[in-house]
MARRO-871866 format. One record per residue (C-alpha): z, y, x. Coordinates in steps of 0.02 Angstrom, whole numbers, plus 50000, padded with zeros to 5 digits. Layout:
// MARRO-871866
@z: Z; y: Y; x: X
...
//
This chain:
// MARRO-871866
@z: 50000; y: 50000; x: 50000
@z: 49952; y: 50172; x: 50067
@z: 50091; y: 50291; x: 50118
@z: 50132; y: 50435; x: 50002
@z: 50079; y: 50552; x: 50143
@z: 49908; y: 50471; x: 50165
@z: 49771; y: 50598; x: 50134
@z: 49682; y: 50536; x: 49979
@z: 49639; y: 50609; x: 49810
@z: 49782; y: 50523; x: 49716
@z: 49918; y: 50585; x: 49835
@z: 49847; y: 50762; x: 49836
@z: 49850; y: 50768; x: 49646
@z: 50039; y: 50759; x: 49658
@z: 50042; y: 50933; x: 49738
@z: 49986; y: 51012; x: 49576
@z: 49844; y: 51134; x: 49542
@z: 49937; y: 51291; x: 49598
@z: 49990; y: 51222; x: 49767
@z: 49818; y: 51146; x: 49798
@z: 49737; y: 51314; x: 49760
@z: 49852; y: 51402; x: 49885
@z: 49811; y: 51272; x: 50019
@z: 49625; y: 51290; x: 49990
@z: 49636; y: 51478; x: 50011
@z: 49733; y: 51456; x: 50173
@z: 49616; y: 51322; x: 50241
@z: 49457; y: 51418; x: 50197
@z: 49516; y: 51581; x: 50276
@z: 49398; y: 51616; x: 50419
@z: 49286; y: 51469; x: 50372
@z: 49127; y: 51536; x: 50292
@z: 49058; y: 51364; x: 50253
@z: 49217; y: 51311; x: 50162
@z: 49217; y: 51473; x: 50062
@z: 49036; y: 51445; x: 50009
@z: 49079; y: 51269; x: 49948
@z: 49225; y: 51335; x: 49848
@z: 49120; y: 51472; x: 49770
@z: 48989; y: 51344; x: 49724
@z: 49120; y: 51233; x: 49644
@z: 49189; y: 51379; x: 49545
@z: 49016; y: 51433; x: 49490
@z: 48981; y: 51256; x: 49431
@z: 49127; y: 51264; x: 49310
@z: 49038; y: 51408; x: 49220
@z: 48878; y: 51310; x: 49194
@z: 48715; y: 51273; x: 49287
@z: 48649; y: 51452; x: 49272
@z: 48798; y: 51523; x: 49365
@z: 48787; y: 51387; x: 49497
@z: 48600; y: 51421; x: 49513
@z: 48634; y: 51606; x: 49545
@z: 48757; y: 51562; x: 49682
@z: 48633; y: 51441; x: 49764
@z: 48491; y: 51568; x: 49749
@z: 48595; y: 51698; x: 49840
@z: 48629; y: 51579; x: 49982
@z: 48448; y: 51520; x: 49996
@z: 48393; y: 51702; x: 50004
@z: 48518; y: 51735; x: 50142
@z: 48459; y: 51584; x: 50243
@z: 48277; y: 51639; x: 50222
@z: 48316; y: 51812; x: 50290
@z: 48409; y: 51750; x: 50444
@z: 48322; y: 51780; x: 50610
@z: 48444; y: 51714; x: 50742
@z: 48378; y: 51568; x: 50844
@z: 48469; y: 51404; x: 50812
@z: 48480; y: 51291; x: 50964
@z: 48549; y: 51115; x: 50973
@z: 48724; y: 51180; x: 51008
@z: 48741; y: 51280; x: 50848
@z: 48627; y: 51176; x: 50736
@z: 48770; y: 51084; x: 50650
@z: 48826; y: 51230; x: 50538
@z: 48647; y: 51256; x: 50478
@z: 48629; y: 51071; x: 50439
@z: 48792; y: 51071; x: 50343
@z: 48742; y: 51228; x: 50247
@z: 48572; y: 51158; x: 50198
@z: 48646; y: 50992; x: 50143
@z: 48778; y: 51083; x: 50040
@z: 48644; y: 51180; x: 49946
@z: 48533; y: 51028; x: 49920
@z: 48678; y: 50923; x: 49857
@z: 48734; y: 51061; x: 49740
@z: 48560; y: 51071; x: 49664
@z: 48555; y: 50884; x: 49635
@z: 48735; y: 50858; x: 49580
@z: 48782; y: 51017; x: 49487
@z: 48618; y: 51076; x: 49412
@z: 48490; y: 50935; x: 49399
@z: 48589; y: 50828; x: 49275
@z: 48613; y: 50976; x: 49155
@z: 48460; y: 51086; x: 49184
@z: 48318; y: 50993; x: 49274
@z: 48196; y: 51138; x: 49254
@z: 48315; y: 51255; x: 49345
@z: 48346; y: 51123; x: 49476
@z: 48158; y: 51100; x: 49503
@z: 48134; y: 51286; x: 49531
@z: 48277; y: 51287; x: 49656
@z: 48209; y: 51136; x: 49749
@z: 48041; y: 51222; x: 49771
@z: 48134; y: 51373; x: 49837
@z: 48237; y: 51263; x: 49951
@z: 48079; y: 51182; x: 50021
@z: 48011; y: 51355; x: 50052
@z: 48146; y: 51378; x: 50184
@z: 48069; y: 51248; x: 50298
@z: 47940; y: 51360; x: 50383
@z: 48055; y: 51507; x: 50423
@z: 48192; y: 51387; x: 50480
@z: 48081; y: 51285; x: 50596
@z: 48010; y: 51444; x: 50670
@z: 48184; y: 51485; x: 50734
@z: 48265; y: 51316; x: 50754
@z: 48269; y: 51180; x: 50887
@z: 48258; y: 51016; x: 50790
@z: 48229; y: 50896; x: 50933
@z: 48342; y: 50766; x: 50851
@z: 48249; y: 50773; x: 50684
@z: 48408; y: 50805; x: 50584
@z: 48342; y: 50961; x: 50498
@z: 48174; y: 50888; x: 50448
@z: 48266; y: 50739; x: 50374
@z: 48354; y: 50856; x: 50253
@z: 48188; y: 50929; x: 50196
@z: 48112; y: 50755; x: 50178
@z: 48258; y: 50710; x: 50066
@z: 48234; y: 50870; x: 49965
@z: 48049; y: 50827; x: 49950
@z: 48096; y: 50657; x: 49881
@z: 48216; y: 50746; x: 49761
@z: 48067; y: 50846; x: 49695
@z: 47992; y: 50688; x: 49623
@z: 48152; y: 50636; x: 49534
@z: 48187; y: 50808; x: 49462
@z: 48006; y: 50842; x: 49414
@z: 48003; y: 50684; x: 49309
@z: 48156; y: 50743; x: 49215
@z: 48095; y: 50923; x: 49199
@z: 47921; y: 50874; x: 49137
@z: 47835; y: 51035; x: 49193
@z: 47658; y: 51084; x: 49142
@z: 47541; y: 50970; x: 49243
@z: 47422; y: 51112; x: 49282
@z: 47560; y: 51221; x: 49353
@z: 47636; y: 51076; x: 49448
@z: 47467; y: 51029; x: 49523
@z: 47445; y: 51207; x: 49586
@z: 47620; y: 51206; x: 49660
@z: 47583; y: 51043; x: 49750
@z: 47422; y: 51112; x: 49825
@z: 47511; y: 51271; x: 49882
@z: 47645; y: 51163; x: 49962
@z: 47519; y: 51054; x: 50053
@z: 47431; y: 51208; x: 50121
@z: 47598; y: 51264; x: 50194
@z: 47645; y: 51096; x: 50268
@z: 47646; y: 51159; x: 50446
@z: 47801; y: 51062; x: 50498
@z: 47775; y: 50903; x: 50397
@z: 47908; y: 50947; x: 50269
@z: 47794; y: 50897; x: 50126
@z: 47732; y: 50734; x: 50201
@z: 47714; y: 50605; x: 50062
@z: 47724; y: 50737; x: 49924
@z: 47577; y: 50674; x: 49822
@z: 47646; y: 50498; x: 49809
@z: 47817; y: 50570; x: 49768
@z: 47757; y: 50689; x: 49633
@z: 47619; y: 50581; x: 49556
@z: 47731; y: 50504; x: 49420
@z: 47779; y: 50679; x: 49361
@z: 47598; y: 50739; x: 49366
@z: 47535; y: 50592; x: 49265
@z: 47353; y: 50535; x: 49271
@z: 47290; y: 50700; x: 49202
@z: 47390; y: 50802; x: 49326
@z: 47333; y: 50696; x: 49473
@z: 47152; y: 50716; x: 49417
@z: 47177; y: 50905; x: 49405
@z: 47254; y: 50908; x: 49578
@z: 47100; y: 50817; x: 49644
@z: 46989; y: 50951; x: 49567
@z: 47091; y: 51088; x: 49650
@z: 47084; y: 51000; x: 49818
@z: 46896; y: 50975; x: 49802
@z: 46877; y: 51160; x: 49761
@z: 46974; y: 51200; x: 49919
@z: 46858; y: 51083; x: 50014
@z: 46710; y: 51187; x: 49957
@z: 46790; y: 51351; x: 50009
@z: 46781; y: 51377; x: 50198
@z: 46886; y: 51510; x: 50281
@z: 46783; y: 51671; x: 50298
@z: 46732; y: 51713; x: 50477
@z: 46779; y: 51894; x: 50514
@z: 46672; y: 52010; x: 50621
@z: 46689; y: 51960; x: 50804
@z: 46777; y: 52123; x: 50843
@z: 46917; y: 52066; x: 50727
@z: 46942; y: 51891; x: 50798
@z: 47124; y: 51862; x: 50840
@z: 47164; y: 51744; x: 50985
@z: 47312; y: 51631; x: 50949
@z: 47300; y: 51504; x: 51089
@z: 47198; y: 51419; x: 51223
@z: 47141; y: 51240; x: 51248
@z: 47014; y: 51133; x: 51339
@z: 46878; y: 51206; x: 51228
@z: 46925; y: 51384; x: 51271
@z: 47007; y: 51520; x: 51166
@z: 47068; y: 51473; x: 50994
@z: 47059; y: 51604; x: 50859
@z: 47162; y: 51625; x: 50701
@z: 47018; y: 51597; x: 50580
@z: 46967; y: 51437; x: 50673
@z: 47144; y: 51369; x: 50664
@z: 47154; y: 51412; x: 50479
@z: 46988; y: 51324; x: 50448
@z: 47048; y: 51170; x: 50542
@z: 47208; y: 51169; x: 50438
@z: 47106; y: 51184; x: 50277
@z: 46997; y: 51036; x: 50319
@z: 47145; y: 50931; x: 50372
@z: 47239; y: 50972; x: 50212
@z: 47089; y: 50924; x: 50105
@z: 47059; y: 50762; x: 50199
@z: 47240; y: 50703; x: 50192
@z: 47264; y: 50757; x: 50011
@z: 47109; y: 50665; x: 49950
@z: 47168; y: 50506; x: 50037
@z: 47339; y: 50519; x: 49955
@z: 47261; y: 50559; x: 49786
@z: 47148; y: 50408; x: 49802
@z: 47301; y: 50300; x: 49834
@z: 47391; y: 50377; x: 49685
@z: 47241; y: 50337; x: 49574
@z: 47216; y: 50163; x: 49647
@z: 47043; y: 50219; x: 49701
@z: 47005; y: 50114; x: 49856
@z: 46827; y: 50177; x: 49869
@z: 46888; y: 50356; x: 49860
@z: 47005; y: 50320; x: 50005
@z: 46865; y: 50241; x: 50107
@z: 46751; y: 50389; x: 50072
@z: 46867; y: 50504; x: 50169
@z: 46817; y: 50418; x: 50332
@z: 46646; y: 50426; x: 50411
@z: 46566; y: 50258; x: 50460
@z: 46615; y: 50277; x: 50643
@z: 46798; y: 50314; x: 50605
@z: 46806; y: 50162; x: 50490
@z: 46783; y: 50055; x: 50646
@z: 46943; y: 50118; x: 50726
@z: 47059; y: 49966; x: 50716
@z: 47205; y: 50058; x: 50637
@z: 47093; y: 50140; x: 50505
@z: 47004; y: 49976; x: 50471
@z: 47174; y: 49896; x: 50442
@z: 47223; y: 50032; x: 50316
@z: 47060; y: 50007; x: 50222
@z: 47075; y: 49818; x: 50225
@z: 47254; y: 49822; x: 50162
@z: 47201; y: 49924; x: 50011
@z: 47049; y: 49815; x: 49975
@z: 47158; y: 49660; x: 49988
@z: 47282; y: 49733; x: 49862
@z: 47135; y: 49767; x: 49746
@z: 47079; y: 49585; x: 49756
@z: 46928; y: 49624; x: 49866
@z: 46970; y: 49512; x: 50013
@z: 46789; y: 49477; x: 50065
@z: 46754; y: 49664; x: 50082
@z: 46917; y: 49684; x: 50176
@z: 46863; y: 49555; x: 50302
@z: 46702; y: 49652; x: 50332
@z: 46798; y: 49807; x: 50383
@z: 46914; y: 49703; x: 50492
@z: 46772; y: 49616; x: 50582
@z: 46675; y: 49778; x: 50610
@z: 46825; y: 49860; x: 50695
@z: 46799; y: 49895; x: 50879
@z: 46930; y: 49784; x: 50959
@z: 46834; y: 49674; x: 51080
@z: 46846; y: 49795; x: 51225
@z: 47012; y: 49871; x: 51177
@z: 47155; y: 49856; x: 51301
@z: 47280; y: 49869; x: 51160
@z: 47255; y: 49804; x: 50984
@z: 47363; y: 49882; x: 50847
@z: 47483; y: 49764; x: 50761
@z: 47422; y: 49834; x: 50595
@z: 47247; y: 49767; x: 50627
@z: 47313; y: 49597; x: 50678
@z: 47423; y: 49586; x: 50523
@z: 47282; y: 49643; x: 50410
@z: 47163; y: 49512; x: 50481
@z: 47291; y: 49376; x: 50454
@z: 47322; y: 49434; x: 50276
@z: 47137; y: 49433; x: 50237
@z: 47108; y: 49261; x: 50314
@z: 47253; y: 49189; x: 50214
@z: 47188; y: 49269; x: 50054
@z: 47018; y: 49188; x: 50086
@z: 47104; y: 49020; x: 50117
@z: 47038; y: 49015; x: 50296
@z: 47202; y: 48946; x: 50359
@z: 47135; y: 48862; x: 50517
@z: 47059; y: 49027; x: 50573
@z: 47222; y: 49114; x: 50534
@z: 47318; y: 48990; x: 50641
@z: 47196; y: 49007; x: 50785
@z: 47213; y: 49196; x: 50774
@z: 47403; y: 49187; x: 50775
@z: 47396; y: 49088; x: 50936
@z: 47270; y: 49210; x: 51010
@z: 47385; y: 49356; x: 50967
@z: 47531; y: 49269; x: 51051
@z: 47428; y: 49220; x: 51203
@z: 47366; y: 49397; x: 51226
@z: 47525; y: 49497; x: 51194
@z: 47664; y: 49367; x: 51206
@z: 47707; y: 49412; x: 51028
@z: 47866; y: 49326; x: 50969
@z: 47824; y: 49360; x: 50786
@z: 47652; y: 49279; x: 50795
@z: 47716; y: 49127; x: 50888
@z: 47856; y: 49100; x: 50761
@z: 47730; y: 49113; x: 50619
@z: 47613; y: 48993; x: 50709
@z: 47748; y: 48861; x: 50739
@z: 47814; y: 48877; x: 50561
@z: 47647; y: 48819; x: 50491
@z: 47631; y: 48665; x: 50603
@z: 47676; y: 48488; x: 50545
@z: 47843; y: 48416; x: 50601
@z: 47850; y: 48369; x: 50785
@z: 47686; y: 48459; x: 50821
@z: 47786; y: 48619; x: 50833
@z: 47891; y: 48550; x: 50977
@z: 47738; y: 48515; x: 51084
@z: 47662; y: 48684; x: 51038
@z: 47821; y: 48776; x: 51085
@z: 47823; y: 48691; x: 51255
@z: 47643; y: 48744; x: 51280
@z: 47689; y: 48922; x: 51230
@z: 47833; y: 48928; x: 51354
@z: 47718; y: 48871; x: 51494
@z: 47589; y: 49001; x: 51447
@z: 47720; y: 49139; x: 51448
@z: 47788; y: 49082; x: 51617
@z: 47613; y: 49095; x: 51692
@z: 47578; y: 49266; x: 51617
@z: 47513; y: 49386; x: 51750
@z: 47642; y: 49516; x: 51702
@z: 47819; y: 49466; x: 51751
@z: 47907; y: 49594; x: 51643
@z: 47813; y: 49554; x: 51481
@z: 47853; y: 49370; x: 51511
@z: 48035; y: 49411; x: 51543
@z: 48043; y: 49516; x: 51386
@z: 47968; y: 49373; x: 51286
@z: 48094; y: 49245; x: 51349
@z: 48239; y: 49362; x: 51313
@z: 48176; y: 49397; x: 51136
@z: 48134; y: 49216; x: 51093
@z: 48272; y: 49187; x: 51157
@z: 48259; y: 49061; x: 51300
@z: 48379; y: 49109; x: 51440
@z: 48336; y: 48951; x: 51538
@z: 48153; y: 49001; x: 51547
@z: 48198; y: 49181; x: 51586
@z: 48308; y: 49124; x: 51731
@z: 48174; y: 49008; x: 51800
@z: 48047; y: 49148; x: 51789
@z: 48155; y: 49268; x: 51891
@z: 48192; y: 49137; x: 52024
@z: 48015; y: 49072; x: 52041
@z: 47936; y: 49246; x: 52042
@z: 48076; y: 49351; x: 52117
@z: 47955; y: 49435; x: 52237
@z: 47866; y: 49517; x: 52088
@z: 48021; y: 49596; x: 52010
@z: 47998; y: 49785; x: 51996
@z: 48170; y: 49863; x: 52009
@z: 48112; y: 50024; x: 51927
@z: 48110; y: 49940; x: 51756
@z: 48295; y: 49939; x: 51720
@z: 48259; y: 49936; x: 51533
@z: 48209; y: 49753; x: 51557
@z: 48319; y: 49706; x: 51702
@z: 48488; y: 49771; x: 51642
@z: 48485; y: 49669; x: 51479
@z: 48414; y: 49521; x: 51576
@z: 48560; y: 49525; x: 51699
@z: 48685; y: 49539; x: 51556
@z: 48606; y: 49396; x: 51458
@z: 48595; y: 49279; x: 51609
@z: 48756; y: 49317; x: 51701
@z: 48862; y: 49180; x: 51619
@z: 48747; y: 49028; x: 51637
@z: 48622; y: 49088; x: 51767
@z: 48714; y: 49194; x: 51897
@z: 48576; y: 49179; x: 52029
@z: 48442; y: 49244; x: 51910
@z: 48557; y: 49386; x: 51856
@z: 48588; y: 49426; x: 52039
@z: 48402; y: 49437; x: 52074
@z: 48379; y: 49560; x: 51931
@z: 48524; y: 49666; x: 51996
@z: 48463; y: 49660; x: 52176
@z: 48289; y: 49719; x: 52124
@z: 48365; y: 49875; x: 52046
@z: 48476; y: 49905; x: 52197
@z: 48330; y: 49885; x: 52319
@z: 48219; y: 50004; x: 52220
@z: 48356; y: 50136; x: 52204
@z: 48397; y: 50136; x: 52390
@z: 48221; y: 50117; x: 52459
@z: 48160; y: 50260; x: 52350
@z: 48319; y: 50363; x: 52380
@z: 48346; y: 50389; x: 52193
@z: 48513; y: 50474; x: 52215
@z: 48543; y: 50495; x: 52028
@z: 48547; y: 50305; x: 52013
@z: 48667; y: 50275; x: 52157
@z: 48815; y: 50254; x: 52041
@z: 48723; y: 50121; x: 51940
@z: 48665; y: 50034; x: 52099
@z: 48843; y: 50029; x: 52165
@z: 48902; y: 49947; x: 52003
@z: 48758; y: 49823; x: 52016
@z: 48811; y: 49776; x: 52193
@z: 48990; y: 49751; x: 52134
@z: 48923; y: 49638; x: 51996
@z: 48826; y: 49540; x: 52127
@z: 48988; y: 49513; x: 52224
@z: 49072; y: 49447; x: 52065
@z: 48927; y: 49330; x: 52029
@z: 48918; y: 49264; x: 52208
@z: 49072; y: 49155; x: 52187
@z: 48982; y: 49054; x: 52050
@z: 48820; y: 49027; x: 52145
@z: 48819; y: 48860; x: 52238
@z: 48647; y: 48880; x: 52316
@z: 48564; y: 49048; x: 52348
@z: 48396; y: 48972; x: 52393
@z: 48265; y: 49041; x: 52399
@z: 48354; y: 49205; x: 52442
@z: 48490; y: 49261; x: 52562
@z: 48675; y: 49245; x: 52521
@z: 48772; y: 49392; x: 52452
@z: 48858; y: 49428; x: 52618
@z: 48692; y: 49428; x: 52709
@z: 48614; y: 49539; x: 52576
@z: 48758; y: 49664; x: 52581
@z: 48750; y: 49668; x: 52772
@z: 48563; y: 49703; x: 52766
@z: 48589; y: 49845; x: 52643
@z: 48718; y: 49921; x: 52760
@z: 48599; y: 49904; x: 52907
@z: 48447; y: 49977; x: 52818
@z: 48531; y: 50108; x: 52709
@z: 48695; y: 50143; x: 52797
@z: 48663; y: 50329; x: 52804
@z: 48650; y: 50347; x: 52615
@z: 48828; y: 50411; x: 52595
@z: 48798; y: 50453; x: 52412
@z: 48784; y: 50266; x: 52379
@z: 48918; y: 50199; x: 52496
@z: 49040; y: 50332; x: 52441
@z: 49061; y: 50237; x: 52279
@z: 49149; y: 50099; x: 52378
@z: 49270; y: 50214; x: 52472
//
């Protein structure tokens, strides 16, 4: 049972309304954010209109702000924005969805001025606007606005989507627009597509940047944004209408051969029951000479082959995907579809293929993900001369995973990182290298045979001989 002094709602109720009010005044003194929350709560008791006025005042204030917000003082802004968004959804939307919809549009309008003065390297701020964008769909369905007006608002929003705050808006808002509203939005977008940005007299061209093609002018950037908006909107509208051909039409024949685009087209054709056409797009994609094949294209091809009941081809392709990329997912899917006992032989063949892969680190990553620590250990021992100590993102987890049962393999991974750090004089890594050497010393007592490499004592002595003047490293042992 919780103590009577535990801070929870039930215990605080015992203080009574008057004492709680006094405490809230004391606590909020000097805390602008707390005061704003209290004012919002008070406004909410007088109805949604009063709460809306309070939110509107705060949104106006945020829009007018000009101070730059860096990562160190971003937290108050995030808290403020989330407070306003939550108030719209919790205090106003349930009682007055039309008012809430107007406020959400206003809230979304803050994105551009905020991002022009805010460092959002962590993505926390854009996440709030993406949530508010999702809220638009929910509230718009409840508010049931005029489809024509809503379609125009959506187009205006998409034209101002400079920071990605409205990404996914058409899919989000389509249920509220209804079929007629979506069709009207398509007409508006097509009208925009037929209306190029006017080119001003050359004397009035305004330079806004420079690139490989030379000077970039404001009207050129605006025209590029217009075309991009139209292209993306028509794709999303086609998806909302279930119009696969309309989606395909947004890509020229050459672009349709890009593997990732071909996969998007095939996925939509497959969902529409047009698997044979989907296979055509997949097979025409330019993948033969590609050094990297998108997983989306591989998955789409497998989906199409399965839909066409070409299961043997699908199995052969799964193995090819594994053999090429050492893909754990494709190998698991391949083995799952084999008869009993055949999968054991196939897995052994897969392990041998991975062990012989020309890239040591991809093979190591595969064995760790499978997982097969025995194979990973054998790989490191047999091919220890190929270990690149710069890739600590592979070697650190490998050493951790192998240290209990395979101390020699773990030692080889640690030594590779130590050798790289010292030979390249990467002073910022000296602390890590010192800890790795200490780990090697701990592991040495459990290694019966160091072959084919030198013992720990011999290794440590060689390090001292070759790198004895690197005091930044040896100082960690003082």
